[in-house]
N, CA, C and O atoms as a DFTB+ gen file, in Angstrom:
348 C
 N C O
     1  1      69.465     100.371     -94.495
     2  2      68.363     101.247     -94.777
     3  2      67.392     100.749     -95.819
     4  3      67.764     100.259     -96.885
     5  1      66.144     100.894     -95.467
     6  2      65.091     100.266     -96.378
     7  2      65.008     101.132     -97.698
     8  3      65.161     102.353     -97.716
     9  1      64.760     100.383     -98.741
    10  2      64.625     101.013    -100.113
    11  2      63.234     101.349    -100.416
    12  3      63.000     102.163    -101.310
    13  1      62.229     100.763     -99.713
    14  2      60.772     101.054    -100.043
    15  2      60.124     101.467     -98.845
    16  3      60.561     101.127     -97.745
    17  1      58.997     102.257     -98.998
    18  2      58.159     102.621     -97.778
    19  2      57.642     101.421     -97.068
    20  3      57.541     101.454     -95.841
    21  1      57.294     100.320     -97.776
    22  2      56.829      99.118     -97.061
    23  2      57.956      98.475     -96.316
    24  3      57.720      97.978     -95.216
    25  1      59.131      98.444     -96.809
    26  2      60.274      97.885     -96.072
    27  2      60.592      98.657     -94.850
    28  3      60.955      98.070     -93.831
    29  1      60.476      99.927     -94.900
    30  2      60.746     100.883     -93.741
    31  2      59.715     100.653     -92.709
    32  3      60.024     100.713     -91.519
    33  1      58.445     100.379     -93.110
    34  2      57.337     100.108     -92.123
    35  2      57.675      98.742     -91.461
    36  3      57.595      98.622     -90.238
    37  1      58.029      97.774     -92.216
    38  2      58.336      96.495     -91.644
    39  2      59.508      96.600     -90.621
    40  3      59.541      95.944     -89.580
    41  1      60.429      97.453     -90.999
    42  2      61.682      97.568     -90.027
    43  2      61.110      98.302     -88.711
    44  3      61.545      97.960     -87.612
    45  1      60.212      99.230     -88.814
    46  2      59.656      99.860     -87.665
    47  2      58.888      98.846     -86.816
    48  3      58.994      98.774     -85.591
    49  1      58.139      98.100     -87.539
    50  2      57.244      97.062     -86.745
    51  2      58.162      96.016     -86.058
    52  3      57.876      95.566     -84.948
    53  1      59.245      95.649     -86.723
    54  2      60.178      94.656     -86.225
    55  2      60.741      95.236     -84.971
    56  3      60.713      94.541     -83.955
    57  1      61.218      96.365     -84.938
    58  2      61.850      97.013     -83.765
    59  2      60.879      97.038     -82.622
    60  3      61.267      96.765     -81.486
    61  1      59.590      97.364     -82.882
    62  2      58.731      97.448     -81.718
    63  2      58.412      95.996     -81.234
    64  3      58.360      95.788     -80.022
    65  1      58.209      95.036     -82.078
    66  2      57.938      93.662     -81.765
    67  2      59.084      93.004     -81.020
    68  3      58.877      92.225     -80.090
    69  1      60.306      93.335     -81.447
    70  2      61.529      92.847     -80.766
    71  2      61.596      93.321     -79.258
    72  3      61.932      92.555     -78.355
    73  1      61.257      94.620     -79.061
    74  2      61.307      95.058     -77.676
    75  2      60.198      94.371     -76.816
    76  3      60.421      94.063     -75.645
    77  1      59.077      94.154     -77.383
    78  2      57.932      93.556     -76.694
    79  2      58.336      92.003     -76.338
    80  3      58.153      91.511     -75.225
    81  1      58.846      91.389     -77.325
    82  2      59.282      89.915     -77.189
    83  2      60.391      89.848     -76.188
    84  3      60.383      88.997     -75.299
    85  1      61.390      90.775     -76.324
    86  2      62.522      90.662     -75.384
    87  2      61.983      90.908     -73.896
    88  3      62.406      90.207     -72.977
    89  1      61.108      91.847     -73.695
    90  2      60.512      92.118     -72.363
    91  2      59.850      90.908     -71.787
    92  3      60.013      90.596     -70.608
    93  1      59.084      90.209     -72.636
    94  2      58.393      88.902     -72.249
    95  2      59.336      87.903     -71.916
    96  3      59.165      87.285     -70.865
    97  1      60.318      87.639     -72.650
    98  2      61.252      86.498     -72.361
    99  2      62.147      86.905     -71.058
   100  3      62.487      86.053     -70.237
   101  1      62.470      88.171     -70.950
   102  2      63.203      88.578     -69.715
   103  2      62.369      88.340     -68.542
   104  3      62.886      87.942     -67.498
   105  1      61.044      88.567     -68.644
   106  2      60.155      88.422     -67.429
   107  2      60.177      86.914     -67.152
   108  3      60.373      86.519     -66.002
   109  1      59.981      86.050     -68.173
   110  2      59.946      84.595     -67.895
   111  2      61.250      84.191     -67.243
   112  3      61.217      83.453     -66.258
   113  1      62.423      84.640     -67.745
   114  2      63.620      84.233     -67.114
   115  2      63.856      84.663     -65.608
   116  3      64.369      83.940     -64.754
   117  1      63.402      85.943     -65.421
   118  2      63.508      86.457     -64.026
   119  2      62.546      85.706     -63.098
   120  3      62.866      85.468     -61.934
   121  1      61.438      85.354     -63.584
   122  2      60.396      84.587     -62.790
   123  2      61.023      83.171     -62.379
   124  3      60.925      82.690     -61.250
   125  1      61.669      82.589     -63.438
   126  2      62.334      81.337     -63.138
   127  2      63.457      81.330     -62.122
   128  3      63.654      80.422     -61.313
   129  1      64.214      82.500     -62.255
   130  2      65.338      82.643     -61.174
   131  2      64.691      82.783     -59.833
   132  3      65.171      82.219     -58.849
   133  1      63.516      83.587     -59.761
   134  2      62.891      83.831     -58.489
   135  2      62.378      82.532     -57.886
   136  3      62.462      82.329     -56.675
   137  1      61.820      81.606     -58.773
   138  2      61.249      80.373     -58.283
   139  2      62.435      79.435     -57.735
   140  3      62.293      78.751     -56.721
   141  1      63.624      79.464     -58.499
   142  2      64.718      78.682     -58.053
   143  2      65.270      79.189     -56.746
   144  3      65.629      78.392     -55.879
   145  1      65.350      80.517     -56.578
   146  2      65.856      80.995     -55.339
   147  2      64.825      80.714     -54.187
   148  3      65.240      80.446     -53.059
   149  1      63.549      80.771     -54.455
   150  2      62.590      80.445     -53.392
   151  2      62.667      78.915     -53.026
   152  3      62.459      78.517     -51.880
   153  1      62.946      78.174     -53.968
   154  2      63.019      76.727     -53.673
   155  2      64.268      76.352     -52.827
   156  3      64.288      75.412     -52.032
   157  1      65.332      77.208     -53.091
   158  2      66.541      76.992     -52.329
   159  2      66.497      77.462     -50.833
   160  3      67.289      77.035     -49.992
   161  1      65.493      78.389     -50.563
   162  2      65.200      78.897     -49.147
   163  2      64.632      77.752     -48.350
   164  3      64.897      77.646     -47.152
   165  1      63.873      76.907     -48.967
   166  2      63.220      75.736     -48.352
   167  2      61.927      76.081     -47.837
   168  3      61.315      75.200     -47.232
   169  1      61.373      77.288     -47.983
   170  2      60.059      77.648     -47.512
   171  2      58.980      77.291     -48.588
   172  3      58.921      77.867     -49.675
   173  1      58.156      76.320     -48.206
   174  2      57.157      75.854     -49.246
   175  2      56.271      76.913     -49.666
   176  3      56.090      77.103     -50.869
   177  1      55.671      77.661     -48.742
   178  2      54.682      78.651     -49.041
   179  2      55.197      79.735     -49.956
   180  3      54.501      80.117     -50.896
   181  1      56.429      80.261     -49.710
   182  2      57.006      81.219     -50.521
   183  2      57.354      80.645     -51.919
   184  3      57.168      81.318     -52.933
   185  1      57.867      79.379     -51.956
   186  2      58.089      78.787     -53.201
   187  2      56.880      78.535     -54.098
   188  3      56.913      78.724     -55.314
   189  1      55.780      78.084     -53.410
   190  2      54.536      77.906     -54.097
   191  2      53.962      79.261     -54.687
   192  3      53.404      79.250     -55.784
   193  1      54.084      80.287     -54.040
   194  2      53.626      81.606     -54.474
   195  2      54.419      81.970     -55.706
   196  3      53.848      82.373     -56.719
   197  1      55.725      81.832     -55.630
   198  2      56.577      82.184     -56.781
   199  2      56.388      81.283     -57.911
   200  3      56.485      81.726     -59.056
   201  1      56.122      80.035     -57.685
   202  2      55.762      79.082     -58.799
   203  2      54.533      79.485     -59.473
   204  3      54.480      79.451     -60.702
   205  1      53.527      79.870     -58.758
   206  2      52.160      80.317     -59.331
   207  2      52.374      81.510     -60.162
   208  3      51.782      81.588     -61.238
   209  1      53.157      82.444     -59.773
   210  2      53.465      83.547     -60.564
   211  2      54.236      83.219     -61.740
   212  3      53.938      83.740     -62.815
   213  1      55.224      82.386     -61.642
   214  2      55.981      81.958     -62.804
   215  2      55.133      81.261     -63.933
   216  3      55.257      81.525     -65.129
   217  1      54.270      80.353     -63.416
   218  2      53.364      79.608     -64.299
   219  2      52.471      80.554     -64.986
   220  3      52.254      80.382     -66.185
   221  1      51.944      81.509     -64.371
   222  2      51.104      82.549     -65.006
   223  2      51.966      83.314     -66.092
   224  3      51.511      83.490     -67.223
   225  1      53.087      83.716     -65.761
   226  2      53.914      84.508     -66.680
   227  2      54.223      83.612     -67.993
   228  3      54.082      84.014     -69.148
   229  1      54.651      82.377     -67.622
   230  2      54.871      81.459     -68.724
   231  2      53.654      81.160     -69.669
   232  3      53.774      81.021     -70.886
   233  1      52.539      81.082     -69.024
   234  2      51.350      80.752     -69.843
   235  2      51.014      81.929     -70.719
   236  3      50.519      81.758     -71.833
   237  1      51.279      83.133     -70.225
   238  2      51.030      84.344     -71.125
   239  2      52.093      84.409     -72.233
   240  3      51.774      84.860     -73.333
   241  1      53.293      83.996     -72.002
   242  2      54.282      84.005     -72.972
   243  2      53.933      82.981     -74.096
   244  3      54.155      83.239     -75.278
   245  1      53.386      81.827     -73.685
   246  2      53.031      80.814     -74.619
   247  2      51.874      81.327     -75.497
   248  3      51.863      81.133     -76.713
   249  1      50.905      81.987     -74.845
   250  2      49.743      82.538     -75.543
   251  2      50.191      83.527     -76.681
   252  3      49.612      83.520     -77.767
   253  1      51.182      84.332     -76.421
   254  2      51.604      85.227     -77.423
   255  2      52.679      84.649     -78.376
   256  3      53.127      85.329     -79.299
   257  1      53.062      83.447     -78.150
   258  2      53.969      82.712     -79.029
   259  2      55.458      82.956     -78.779
   260  3      56.270      82.690     -79.665
   261  1      55.852      83.466     -77.566
   262  2      57.129      83.801     -77.357
   263  2      57.855      82.651     -76.793
   264  3      59.083      82.596     -76.861
   265  1      57.094      81.665     -76.200
   266  2      57.743      80.487     -75.666
   267  2      56.896      79.258     -76.248
   268  3      55.667      79.312     -76.311
   269  1      57.578      78.233     -76.636
   270  2      56.910      77.063     -77.142
   271  2      56.154      76.260     -76.096
   272  3      56.623      76.108     -74.968
   273  1      55.045      75.770     -76.445
   274  2      54.207      75.043     -75.552
   275  2      54.938      73.950     -74.773
   276  3      54.834      73.868     -73.549
   277  1      55.629      73.167     -75.453
   278  2      56.377      72.068     -74.831
   279  2      57.416      72.559     -73.918
   280  3      57.632      71.916     -72.890
   281  1      58.079      73.614     -74.170
   282  2      59.137      74.170     -73.331
   283  2      58.499      74.612     -72.044
   284  3      58.988      74.347     -70.946
   285  1      57.363      75.312     -72.221
   286  2      56.585      75.744     -71.029
   287  2      56.171      74.611     -70.146
   288  3      56.322      74.690     -68.927
   289  1      55.649      73.554     -70.728
   290  2      55.193      72.447     -69.974
   291  2      56.368      71.738     -69.262
   292  3      56.227      71.225     -68.152
   293  1      57.460      71.730     -69.903
   294  2      58.665      71.105     -69.296
   295  2      59.090      71.896     -68.031
   296  3      59.381      71.326     -66.979
   297  1      59.108      73.181     -68.186
   298  2      59.421      74.137     -67.117
   299  2      58.395      73.965     -65.910
   300  3      58.801      73.778     -64.764
   301  1      57.047      74.038     -66.230
   302  2      56.110      73.784     -65.226
   303  2      56.244      72.466     -64.527
   304  3      56.061      72.386     -63.313
   305  1      56.580      71.359     -65.312
   306  2      56.595      70.087     -64.614
   307  2      57.820      70.104     -63.698
   308  3      57.776      69.532     -62.609
   309  1      58.906      70.747     -64.117
   310  2      60.196      70.644     -63.270
   311  2      59.961      71.441     -62.004
   312  3      60.452      71.049     -60.945
   313  1      59.197      72.594     -62.072
   314  2      58.932      73.399     -60.975
   315  2      58.041      72.554     -59.951
   316  3      58.278      72.497     -58.745
   317  1      57.041      71.942     -60.560
   318  2      56.081      71.137     -59.662
   319  2      56.789      69.986     -59.024
   320  3      56.564      69.675     -57.854
   321  1      57.659      69.340     -59.796
   322  2      58.446      68.233     -59.188
   323  2      59.300      68.735     -57.970
   324  3      59.415      68.060     -56.947
   325  1      59.896      69.966     -58.142
   326  2      60.734      70.467     -57.155
   327  2      59.893      70.923     -55.887
   328  3      60.367      70.832     -54.755
   329  1      58.683      71.394     -56.121
   330  2      57.801      71.722     -55.052
   331  2      57.329      70.506     -54.203
   332  3      57.242      70.529     -52.975
   333  1      57.039      69.459     -54.981
   334  2      56.669      68.221     -54.253
   335  2      57.904      67.648     -53.507
   336  3      57.738      67.079     -52.429
   337  1      59.028      67.771     -54.005
   338  2      60.246      67.222     -53.355
   339  2      60.532      68.100     -52.142
   340  3      61.191      67.597     -51.232
   341  1      60.105      69.366     -52.030
   342  2      60.428      70.242     -51.043
   343  2      59.596      69.912     -49.721
   344  3      59.960      70.276     -48.603
   345  1      58.462      69.196     -49.972
   346  2      57.603      68.926     -48.714
   347  2      58.156      67.861     -47.868
   348  3      57.579      67.535     -46.831
């Protein structure tokens, strides 16, 4: 329990931000799973569409600071390599 009004406010803000950050990271993870599943199907057009959606979601997470820039670049590179290997 917070001892001061400012500490109580910070606790409320932290709860809200935690929910938003968790939602963003969950979205990124789910998109990555969708891309991996699309790659395993072997259909290039489906995989490319899933990859484009994943990259967009990842870039938004980077913009808000939920995912580090280098981590995002590593994931995007791996997805692109897998797409090229699929052809």
